[in-house]
C-alpha positions as CSV (number, residue, x, y, z in Angstrom):
1,M,-0.1,110.2,77.6
2,V,-0.4,108.5,74.2
3,Q,2.8,108.1,72.4
4,R,2.9,109.7,68.9
5,R,3.8,107.5,66.0
6,E,5.2,110.3,63.9
7,P,6.0,113.5,65.7
8,T,5.9,116.7,63.5
9,A,8.9,118.8,62.9
10,R,7.6,121.4,65.5
11,Q,7.1,118.7,68.1
12,L,10.6,117.4,67.4
13,R,12.0,120.9,67.7
14,L,10.4,121.4,71.1
15,G,11.9,118.2,72.4
16,L,15.3,119.1,71.0
17,E,15.2,122.5,72.8
18,L,14.4,120.8,76.0
19,R,17.3,118.4,75.5
20,R,19.6,121.4,74.8
21,L,18.4,123.0,78.1
22,R,19.1,119.8,80.1
23,E,22.6,119.4,78.5
24,A,23.4,123.1,79.2
25,A,22.6,122.4,82.8
26,G,25.1,119.5,82.8
27,L,22.5,117.0,83.6
28,T,22.1,113.4,82.1
29,A,18.6,112.1,81.4
30,I,18.9,109.9,84.4
31,Q,19.7,112.8,86.7
32,A,17.0,115.0,85.2
33,A,14.4,112.2,85.7
34,A,15.4,111.9,89.4
35,L,15.1,115.6,90.0
36,L,11.7,115.7,88.3
37,G,10.2,112.6,89.8
38,M,10.0,110.9,86.4
39,N,11.8,108.0,84.8
40,R,14.5,108.0,82.1
41,A,12.1,106.8,79.4
42,Q,9.7,109.6,80.0
43,I,12.5,112.2,79.6
44,S,13.7,110.4,76.4
45,H,10.2,110.3,75.0
46,I,9.6,114.0,75.6
47,E,12.9,115.0,74.2
48,S,12.2,112.8,71.1
49,G,8.8,114.4,70.5
50,L,7.1,111.1,71.0
51,I,4.9,112.5,73.9
52,G,3.8,116.0,74.7
53,V,4.5,118.0,77.8
54,S,2.2,120.3,79.8
55,E,3.0,123.9,80.6
56,E,3.4,123.0,84.3
57,R,5.9,120.3,83.6
58,L,7.8,122.3,81.1
59,R,8.2,125.2,83.6
60,R,9.4,122.7,86.1
61,F,12.0,121.5,83.6
62,A,13.1,125.1,83.1
63,S,13.4,125.7,86.8
64,H,15.5,122.5,87.5
65,Y,17.6,123.3,84.5
66,A,18.3,126.8,85.9
67,S,17.0,128.5,82.7
68,T,16.3,132.1,83.4
69,D,15.3,133.1,79.9
70,E,11.7,133.8,80.6
71,E,10.8,134.9,77.0
72,F,12.4,131.7,75.6
73,I,10.5,129.5,78.1
74,D,7.2,131.3,77.3
75,A,7.9,130.5,73.6
76,L,8.5,126.9,74.4
77,V,5.2,126.8,76.4
78,E,3.4,128.2,73.3
79,M,4.9,125.4,71.2
80,A,3.9,122.8,73.8
81,T,0.4,123.9,74.4
82,D,-0.7,124.8,70.8
83,R,-3.3,122.3,69.7
84,T,-3.8,123.7,66.3
85,R,-4.9,121.1,63.7
86,G,-3.8,122.9,60.6
87,W,-5.2,122.5,57.1
88,W,-2.1,120.5,56.1
89,E,-3.4,117.5,58.2
90,E,-5.9,116.9,55.4
91,Y,-2.9,115.8,53.4
92,R,-1.4,113.4,56.0
93,G,-0.8,109.9,54.4
94,L,-1.3,111.5,51.0
95,L,1.9,113.6,50.7
96,P,5.4,113.1,52.1
97,T,5.7,114.2,55.8
98,S,8.2,116.9,54.8
99,F,5.5,118.7,52.9
100,L,3.4,118.8,56.0
101,D,6.2,119.8,58.3
102,L,7.0,122.7,56.0
103,S,3.4,123.9,56.0
104,E,3.3,123.8,59.8
105,L,6.6,125.6,60.0
106,E,5.3,128.4,57.7
107,H,2.0,128.6,59.5
108,H,3.8,129.5,62.9
109,A,6.4,131.7,61.2
110,R,6.7,135.4,61.9
111,S,8.7,136.1,58.6
112,L,10.0,134.2,55.6
113,R,13.1,134.9,53.5
114,H,14.0,132.9,50.4
115,V,17.0,132.7,48.0
116,A,16.1,131.1,44.7
117,I,18.6,130.1,42.0
118,L,17.0,127.8,39.5
119,Y,13.2,128.1,40.1
120,V,10.9,130.8,41.1
121,P,10.0,130.2,44.9
122,G,7.1,127.9,45.4
123,L,5.1,130.5,47.4
124,L,5.1,132.8,44.3
125,Q,4.5,130.2,41.5
126,T,1.5,130.2,39.2
127,E,-0.4,126.9,39.0
128,D,1.0,126.2,35.5
129,Y,4.6,126.8,36.6
130,S,4.1,124.5,39.6
131,R,2.6,121.9,37.4
132,A,5.6,122.0,35.1
133,V,8.1,121.8,38.0
134,F,6.3,118.8,39.7
135,S,5.8,117.1,36.3
136,S,9.6,117.2,35.7
137,R,10.5,115.1,38.7
138,L,11.7,111.5,38.6
139,P,10.3,109.0,39.2
140,E,7.2,110.6,37.6
141,L,4.2,111.4,39.8
142,T,0.8,109.8,39.1
143,S,-1.9,112.3,38.1
144,Q,-3.4,112.2,41.6
145,E,-0.1,112.8,43.3
146,L,0.6,115.7,40.9
147,E,-2.7,117.4,41.7
148,L,-2.3,116.9,45.4
149,R,1.1,118.7,45.3
150,I,-0.4,121.5,43.3
151,Q,-3.4,122.0,45.6
152,H,-1.1,121.8,48.7
153,R,1.2,124.5,47.2
154,K,-1.8,126.7,46.5
155,R,-2.9,126.5,50.1
156,R,0.7,127.4,51.2
157,Q,0.4,130.6,49.2
158,E,-2.3,132.0,51.3
159,F,0.2,133.7,53.7
160,T,0.2,137.2,55.1
161,I,3.4,137.4,57.0
162,P,6.4,139.4,55.7
163,Y,8.1,137.5,52.9
164,E,11.3,138.5,51.0
165,A,12.5,136.5,48.0
166,V,15.9,137.1,46.3
167,I,15.7,135.5,43.0
168,H,18.6,135.0,40.6
169,E,18.2,135.9,36.9
170,A,18.7,132.2,36.1
171,A,15.4,131.3,37.8
172,L,13.6,134.0,35.9
173,R,14.9,133.0,32.5
174,I,14.7,129.2,32.7
175,R,11.6,128.0,30.9
176,V,10.2,125.2,33.0
177,S,7.5,124.9,30.3
178,D,6.6,127.1,27.4
179,R,6.9,130.8,26.6
180,A,3.3,131.5,27.8
181,T,3.9,129.9,31.1
182,S,7.1,131.9,31.6
183,R,5.4,135.1,30.7
184,A,2.5,134.5,33.0
185,Q,4.9,133.7,35.8
186,L,6.9,136.9,35.4
187,T,3.6,138.9,35.3
188,R,2.5,137.2,38.5
189,L,5.8,138.1,40.2
190,L,5.2,141.7,39.3
191,E,1.8,141.6,40.7
192,L,2.8,139.9,43.9
193,S,5.8,142.3,44.5
194,E,3.3,145.1,44.8
195,A,1.8,143.5,48.0
196,D,2.7,145.2,51.2
197,H,3.9,141.9,52.8
198,I,6.0,140.7,49.8
199,T,9.4,141.9,48.6
200,V,11.1,140.6,45.5
201,R,14.7,141.3,44.7
202,V,16.6,140.1,41.7
203,I,20.3,139.2,41.2
204,P,21.2,139.8,37.6
205,F,23.9,137.7,35.8
206,D,26.2,140.8,35.5
207,L,26.1,141.7,39.2
208,D,29.2,140.9,41.4
209,G,28.9,138.6,44.4
210,F,27.0,135.6,42.8
211,A,29.1,133.1,44.8
212,R,27.2,134.2,47.9
213,A,23.9,133.1,46.4
214,S,25.1,129.7,45.1
215,S,22.4,127.7,46.8
216,T,18.7,127.8,47.5
217,M,17.5,128.3,51.0
218,T,14.4,129.4,53.0
219,Y,14.9,131.3,56.3
220,V,12.0,130.9,58.6
221,G,11.8,133.6,61.4
222,D,10.1,132.5,64.6
223,S,9.1,134.5,67.7
224,L,12.7,134.4,68.8
225,P,15.9,134.2,66.8
226,K,17.1,131.0,68.6
227,L,13.8,129.3,67.4
228,D,14.3,130.1,63.7
229,T,14.7,127.5,61.1
230,V,16.6,127.2,57.8
231,V,15.0,124.9,55.2
232,R,17.2,123.4,52.5
233,D,16.0,121.2,49.7
234,A,17.2,117.6,49.6
235,P,16.6,114.7,47.1
236,H,14.0,113.1,49.3
237,G,12.4,116.1,51.0
238,S,13.3,119.1,53.0
239,V,16.1,119.4,55.6
240,F,15.5,121.6,58.6
241,I,18.6,123.3,60.2
242,D,18.2,124.8,63.7
243,S,21.6,125.0,65.5
244,E,22.5,128.5,66.7
245,A,25.8,128.5,64.9
246,Q,24.3,127.5,61.6
247,L,21.4,129.9,61.9
248,S,23.9,132.7,62.5
249,A,25.8,131.7,59.4
250,Y,22.7,131.6,57.3
251,R,21.6,135.0,58.6
252,T,24.9,136.4,57.5
253,R,24.6,134.7,54.1
254,F,21.2,136.1,53.5
255,R,22.4,139.7,54.4
256,K,25.2,139.3,51.9
257,V,23.0,138.0,49.2
258,E,20.5,140.8,49.8
259,A,23.3,143.3,49.7
260,V,24.3,142.4,46.1
261,S,20.8,142.2,44.8
262,L,18.8,145.0,43.1
263,G,16.3,147.0,45.2
264,P,12.6,146.3,44.9
265,E,11.9,149.0,42.3
266,R,14.9,148.2,40.1
267,S,13.9,144.5,40.4
268,R,10.5,145.2,39.1
269,D,12.0,147.1,36.2
270,F,14.2,144.2,35.5
271,I,11.4,141.7,35.5
272,R,9.3,143.9,33.3
273,E,12.1,143.9,30.7
274,L,12.4,140.2,30.8
275,T,8.6,139.9,30.3
276,K,8.9,142.1,27.1
277,E,11.5,139.6,25.8
278,L,8.9,136.9,25.9
């Protein structure tokens, strides 16, 4: 099998889950290779996402690792055998890899939940708002890089899965550009909040419990909770978090943030009032 030069985040996640299964079985890579009639390098390459794995071989892994969670194994098989070449591949070599990994993650997601503190979430941004955000980064982007990021973001916005955004008042008030851009962005938020698959909640400045919403995050729900992912922004791209303990902590954090936010109707009223101020 041809070795990949740059595994995607999804391919890396599959390899990681296979390594976790092996370690849970108390087997070293050498021991697993002997059981499966392979060599240690093959095991290492599969667990590093450098080469793929067939359904037959994956199920053999699960059997030798004494994994009885059939639903989980089926989900891993789906990850391993999916050959989708998504729209984001058009941007490979043109945008940072983290942009493509995020697009792939969202494409396979079953649900999305976002906490936003300083900016309106990217999936809900107008083109002018996105342009202002990207234009503010340092070092400055070339005009071509700027347009690529904007077009990529617009493609990401073509989602239909359940999406819930909890947005702090600060993000709604900060003017990333001019008054007209802010007004158009708030109007767009109101329009999107009416969609069946989108829920927008607001955390006003005067609401208790702000400490729980002190950082931005995206919670990506997969077919099974143990395959969920949390995405955090970092200076040089996105960081993907997938350990069970951390996922559990972030689920709790989101529930607490959601609990102190306004309901969807009150949030829409709140955004309407802000729009009038502009």
